[in-house]
Each structure stands twice: as C-alpha cells, then as structure tokens.
N, C-alpha and C positions, 0 to 999 in steps of 0.2 A: 483493646487496641490490637489490630492484626499485624502479623509480620509482613514486612515489605522486603521482597528480594528481587534483584534484577533478573532478567531472563538469562538463559544459558549464555555463557560468555564466549566459548569457542563455537565457530560455525563450521558446518561440513561443506566442503567445496569439491567439485569434481575436476580433476586435472584434464585439460584439453587433449594431452598427448595420449594417455593410456586409459582414461576413465576411472583411475583409482581415486578413492576418497582421501582427502587430506584435511587436517584440522588447522585452521588459521585463526590467529587472534587479531582482531582489529586494533588500530593504534589506540583509540579511546572511544568510549561510548558515553552518552549523556542522557539523563532523564530529568524531568521536572517532578518534584514531589510536592503535592499540595496536601496540607493538613487542614481539611475542611473543619472550620470551627476550632481549629488546633486539637481535633480529636480523631477524625477519620482520615486515614492515609489514602491518597489517590496518586498513582504514578502514570506519568505521560511519557512515552518515548519507545525506543531510543530516538534521539534527536541530534541534529548537528549542533555543535556548541553554541553558536550565536542564536540558533532557533530556541534554545532554553530560555534565554533572556526575553525574546520576543513573546514567547507563550506566557511567561510570567507577567509581563506587562499587560497582555491581553486579558489574563485572568484578573489582575489587579484592577483593570478598568471597569469590571462589572461591580455594581453596587453591593451585591451580596457577598463579595469576597474579601471585604475589609478585615474580617477577623480570621481569615485563613492564613496559616503559615505557608510560606513559599520557600523551597530549597532546591538547589541544584545538586544532582548526584553525578559523579563522574567515576567511571570504571576505566582505569588506564591499562595499558598493554601488559603491564606486569601483574595485573589482578588486583591492584590497590583500589579500594573504594573510598571515595571522599564525599562528604555531604557538606555543603556550604550554604549559609544564609545569604539572601540578597541584601545589599545596603539600600536604604530607602531611596536614595538619589538614583540608583540603577533602575528603579521601577517607575520612575517619572517618564511620561511620554516624550 
C-alpha cells in the first residue's frame, strides 16, 4: 500500500502592491480518498467541502465501486488532518 499525502499546504501568492511573495494558508482543504477494493488509494482534490460528498455519491453510483472504501480528508487552517468515513445514508442519491 502506498503513502497518501496531501499536496503542499501553503501556497505562494504575489502581493499586488510590491510583487513580493507571501505564504498564505487557506481556511481548509478537502479531498476524496477512494480505497479501490479497499487496497489501492486514490485521492481526488482539493475540492470544496460539499463537492467531496457529491463526488463520493457519483463514485458509489457506479457498479464497480461497491467494494471501494470512501473517505473524506480535511486539512484545516491549523494544519490538522482529519480522515472521516461516510455514513451509508450520506451516499444515497
């Protein structure tokens, strides 16, 4: 099983006043973690928070995905990483 790591957290931004680079942290970032056959990790994102659930529902709607594990990953502004499982009712269309 491979390691799954989110992309770089801080992003470089140019300030409009003097062109100097600054490092800003977004408020939160979200990814969809799909464990294909509960073995192979696949990460989709970053996504807006509601879009994580929409993508999970779309994936679950395909016949081949019934044995895949679906998880939401959230990286908050403080750098805390959370991985949460979806409740079955959340994945219903």
